[in-house]
C-alpha positions, 0 to 999 in steps of 0.5 A: 499500500500503497503504493505502496507509493507513491500514492495517486490521490483521485478524490482521496483514492490512495493507490498504493505505491510500494509499500507505502503511497507517495503523493505526487506534487501534481496530484489534485488534493483529495478535498475542495479548496472550500472544504479542505480547511473545514475537513482538516479542522474536523480531521483534528477533532476527531483524529482518534485517540492518537495524535496524528505525529503518533500515527505518521510515525507508526505509518513510517515505521510500518512501511519501512519494514514491509521491505524486511517482511518481504525479505523473511516471507521470500525465505519459505515462499516463492516471490508470486506467493509472498505478493499473493499473501500481501494482497490477499490479507490487505483486501481482507483488512480493508474489506472488513473496514467496508462490512463495518461501515456498510459500504458497497464496493464500487459498482460499473463495468468501466470501473471494474475495467479500469480497477484491474488494470491499476491493480497490475500496475500498482500492486500485481506488478510492483508487489512481486517485482520487489519480491523477487528483487529481495532474493539476490539483494538486501531489503535496504537496499530494495527500500531505497530503490522504492524511494526514487519512484518520486523521480520516476513519477516527476520525469513521466509527468512530464511527457503525460501530463500537460498541466505539470510544467518542468522548471529548473529546480525540478530538473535539478531534483530529478538528476540529483536523485539519479546522482544518488541512485549511482552513488548508492549502487557503487558506479565508481567501483564498476557497480561491484558487489550489486546484483544487477538483476535484483536491483533492476527488479526493484528499480523496475517496480518503483517505476510501475508505481507512477505509470499507475497514478498517471493512468488512474488519474486519467481514468479513475477522477471522478469515480463514485465511492469512497477510497476505501471501496475503491482500494479494496475493489483493487486488492480483490483484482489483484488477489485474483490476478496473482492467484492465477498467476501463482498456480500457473508458475509455482507449486503450492507449498508444503509447509508454512513455516512460522515467522515467514507466515507471520511476515506475510500476514503483517505485510498484507494486514498491517502494511497494506490494509491497516496503513493505507486506512491510517494514511488516508486519515492524515490525508484528511487530517493534515493534508496531502502535502505533510502526509506525503512526507512519510516517503522520506522516512521509509528508506531510513527505516527499511535501512536501519531495520535490514541492518539491525534485524537481518545483520545487513551490512551497510557501506558508507555509499549506502546512507549517503546515496540515499540521502542524496536521492531523498533530496532529489526527490524532495526537489522535484516535488516542489512547485511554483507558488500559487497566488493566493485570493485576498 
């Protein structure tokens, strides 16, 4: 959950981008200007038992640990099976919310057709690619590759979205971000010690998110239904897609080891289901600009978790390169200041 993201926000619908959504600079606010202030004030009053900062921290940790959970899950299950468990338990979590709220799933063949494509781009493909990538690369590197999603998004939006005008600052951010990627991979050493195939899979997974966001923005804007209903339907379709792929290309697991099984369940129920629900609340309460900042904490937490829990090696170029990537991504999200009416 995207998203699990790079998040696309279409009437509040957040498409999961890598494990966690990222709000692209060009995405519209989930509420109209006339309701944003009111909803934010109401959200602060009705934010629940936990302050939004606490929930922001929890969300960062959950999505940061998602890459560790993927790594543990692949110790016992095939990558397609890990991705299948992720969307299955994520869908069950969101469907439970819908059941409690008595909200219906989306309707209309056209809507479900677009959700099918969105599920492929935002869940089925990237979740599978990240799982395959972590067969051969550390979870920390996968988390850093995930942070390149805003860079890909900016590059694609310049071509696909006419309202996203290039600026010198955003071009500088794009160049700086990919310089950070080269630093992480140790380009001056000829990329020695880095598995090219696994890294390519992780970068391709990150590229899937902005492609999916652009598709969702062009096809599902204005679609009736709550964010939970739309995302729940999307995860249901992804579950069907991955069930078919897993049946065709993998054999059923002969055993269900405890820790890998719990990792896959947590990855879906918490990292995809609960986290998305929490992110919706943050967007409503503090706005998309603040909520998207969770993206910049994910690679830090993913790297820390990989080193401390899994014992992954950390060289100087990894944190330095990650910092450069995040700085570049932050620059790509800046937009020229708009005049405010008196």
